[in-house]
N, C-alpha and C positions, 0 to 999 in steps of 0.2 A: 504494500500500500504506500502510495506516495506520501512524503512528509506533509505536504500542504493539505492533502485530503484528510490525513490523520488529525492535523491541527484543527481543521474545520469541524470535524465530528466532536472532538474534545471540547472546543469552545461552545458549540451549539448545545451540548448536553451538560456542560459543567462538570465533565468527568476528568479524573486525574490520569487515567490510562485506559487503554483498550487492547483487546485481543481479537484477531480475526478468527471467526468461527467457520462453520460449514457453509459451503456454497449451496444456496437454495435452488438456483437454476442458472443455466446459460441463456442469455437473451437470444431471440430469434435471429438466425443467420449469422451467429457469432459476433453480435454487436455489443458484447460485454457480458456482465453477470450480475446476479443479485446475491449478496452475501449477508450473513448475520455477524454483527460485531458485539462482543461482550465488553461491558464497561465496568470500571471501578471508580469509586469516589463520587458517585452521584445517585439520584433516586431512580435511575433507569438501569435495569440489569443488562439490557441489550437494545440495539436498534437494527433496522434492516437498511442496507445501502444498495441502491440501484446504480451501478457503475457502468456507464455507456462509453465505449471506446470504438470509434468507427474503424472497421477493418480495412486493410489495403485491398483485400479481395474477399467479398462476402461469399458465404456458402449456403445458398438457398436450397432447401430440400426439394423444391419443385423446379429448380433450374431458372428461376426468375431473377437472374443477376443482371440488371440493367441500370443505367444512370437514373432513369425515372424511379425505379424501385429504391435505389439508394437515397435519392432526394426525398422520397416519401417517408422513409424511415427516419432520416435526419429531422424532417419537419415533425414527425410524430413525437420524438423525444423533446423537441422544443415545446410542443403543445403540452405534453405531460408535465414538464417543468413549470410552465406557466399555470397550468391547472392547480398544481399543488401549492404554488406560491400565492395565487390570487383568488382561488375559490375555496369554499368550505361547505360542508353539509352539517346535518344534525344527527342526533342519535337514531332517528328513524331510517336513515340510509348511511350507515357508518362507513367511513373511509379512514385510512391511516393519516395521522397528523404529520405534516411535513415540518421537520426540524431545521433543515438547511438545504440549500441547493447551490450549485455552482456550475459554470460552463467555461471551458478554456480550450481553444483549439479543437482537436478532434475528440475531446473527452467531456463528459457531463457526469455529475454526481448528485443524486437525490438521497437525502438522509431522512428516513421515515420511522415513525413509531413502529415498534414490533407488535403486530396484532396478536401474536401468540401470547405475549405477556398480558395483553388487554382482554384475553379470554376467548379469542377467535383462533384457537389452535388446531382446529379440525379441517381436513381437506376431504373432499368426496370425489370419487370417480363414478359412483352411481348414487342415486338419491331416491328417498321415499317421498310420499305425497307431502308430508309436512315440511320437508326440506326444500322441495320445489316451491311450495307456497312461501317459504321464508325468503327465497330469492325474488319471487314475483312481488312480494310485499316491499322488498328493498327497491325494486325498480319502480313500483307505483309511487312510493314516497319521493324517490329521486326525481321522477318526471313531474310530479306535482310541485316540488320545490322550485324547479327551474322553468315551469310552464310560462311561456311568453318572454323568457329571458333572451337577450342578445348574446350569442356565443363569442364574446369579445376575447380575442387572443387564442381562441380554440379553432378547430376546423369549422369553416362555415357550414359544411354538411358533415355530420359525424358518421362513423363506421369505417372500417378499413376496406370495405368492398365498394365504396361509393363509385358510381360509374365514371364520373369525371376524372377520378384518380386512377382508373383501371382500364385505359384504352387497349393495352396490350392483351389483357385477358379477354376482352370483348372480341378483339380481332382473332384470337385463337379459338373461339367457339366453333365447333363442328357439329353437324347433325341436328341442329334445331334452328333452321334459318328463320322461322317465324318469330321465335323468341328473340333472336339476335336483332332482327329488324325492329322489334317492339321495345328494345331496351331503353331507348330514349324516352318513349312515351310512358313507360312504367316509372322511370326516374322522375319524369315531369309530374306525374300524378302524386307521387310522394312529396315532392318539393312544393306542390301547390296547396298543401294542407293549410287550413286556416289556423289550426291549433298546433303549435310547435313547441318543443321543449329542448333541453340539452339531453342528448343520449350518451350513454356510457361508450358505446361504439364497439365494444368487444366483450359483451356480457355473457361469455360462456361459463359453464360450470367451474372450470379450472380457475377462474378469476374471482370466485367467492370463497371467503374463509368463514367457516362455521363455528358456532359456539359448541361446547361439549354436548349439549342436548340436541343440537341441530335446528333449534327453533329460532335462532338469530344469526344474522350474517353480516359481514363487512365485505366491501369490494375493493379490488386493487386493479392496477394496469389501466391507466387513463391516457394511453397514447393516441387513441382515436375518438376522444370525447369531442362532441360538437353539436351543432343544431340539427333538428329533424323531428320526425314523427316517432313517438314513443314505441310504436309497434315494431320498429326495427330492432330494438333491444329485446322485446318480448319474443319475437319469432326466432331470433338467433339463440336466445337462452333455451327455449323449448327444444329447438332442434339439436342443441348440444347435449341434451341429457335424455332424449326419448327417441326410440326407433319408430319406424313408420306405423306399425300397428298400435303402439301406445299413443301416437299423435292422433290417429283416427278416433280412438276411444276416449282420450282424456283432454284434448285441447279445449273443447267447448266449456267444460266445467272450470278448467284452469283460467281461461279467458274471463269467465264470469267472476272468478275470485280476484283477478288482477283489477278489473274495473270496479269491483266493490271497494277494494283498498284505495284505488285512485279517487273514487268519489268521496271517501272520508278524508282524503288528504288535500284536495284542491281548495282554493279559497272560495268563499261564498259567492263572490261576484262572477265566477266562471259559469258559463252555460254548459253544465255537465252533460245534458242530454245531447246537445249538438256535438260536444267533444267525443262522447262515446260513439255516437253514430258515425262520425267521420273516421275515427281510429279503427272501429270494427270493420268498416269498409276497406281500410288500408291494410288489414291483416294479410289478406292473400297477396296484395301487391308487394308488401314488404318481404313476404316469404319467397315470392317469385323473383324478386330482385336479387336476393342472396343465391337462389338456385341458379340464376343467370351467371352470377360470378363463378360459382363452382364449376359450371360446365366449361368455362374457359380456363380456369385456374388449375383444376384437378378433376378431370372428367370421370375418374374412377372412384371418387370419394364416396364413402358409405352414406352420406347424407343425401345423395342423389337417389331418391327412392320414389315409390308409387304415390305416396302422399304429396310430395313436392310436385310431381308431374301432374297430379290431379288439380292442385291449386293453380298451377301454371296454365292449364287448359281453361280453367274458369276465368282467369285474368285476361287471357288472350281473347276469349269470347266476349267479355265485357268491353274490351277495347274496340271491338267491331260494331258494337251497338250504337 
């Protein structure tokens, strides 16, 4: 660890010394790592540090090593740093507290509260109904908190698969010419929503940290946070933890739960009936938008299934009316 990074952490936490602990994960395409630091001489036993170091040559698992891809990743870490420095949430949609951040040359450092110490020390690769609802509750409160907010300093349109930032993947699409031709119209429908919020942008199961009981969660990884329709987060989350048969059987009730939580969370002056009507109509469009991305990015992905194809057919039919 560089001396200047060590000094930054010690000053931010009021610690007398630190010890580098275990690596939590390597960042996507080899752009750095997330590590836990153990502290002495302060009231925090540990912090988590996201250390970004832009590689000379990225190693993307899908082969998408382009200048555009690199520029998008650089921008994503700039957005995440700005998010942690400038935005905050409340206990209903918990995120780690940012203790310090710095950027110099090809390196960035974000020092975060250790969510394990805060009681969110559980990770899930599969979830039960109550845990799915905990994540949907987090999303509902998050979307309500930022409803109508301008995504200043964030992505103008959130999510990592946004069409404007993914022309290469669109060009690579094969086998579904109708969807490829309709990609702009689908993106336009989502962008034309009257009710917009700030979306997490990468709300997959792996980015939620659970309490011991599984009934409460906190979220991490805000590289693609930005403006948009809340359904983008909801469809991406549901698709990250349920297979096609589960989606067919469970999505309607889970959507009802999300909207019930959203209704309790939005301000009184919001026309909730209009909001719910619009976002329910956008559910299939948001799902199809991500399906479009996958077909170009990784056409063999397990999320390309009959449920996604059915929703895509519905959307394409609606666009013709």
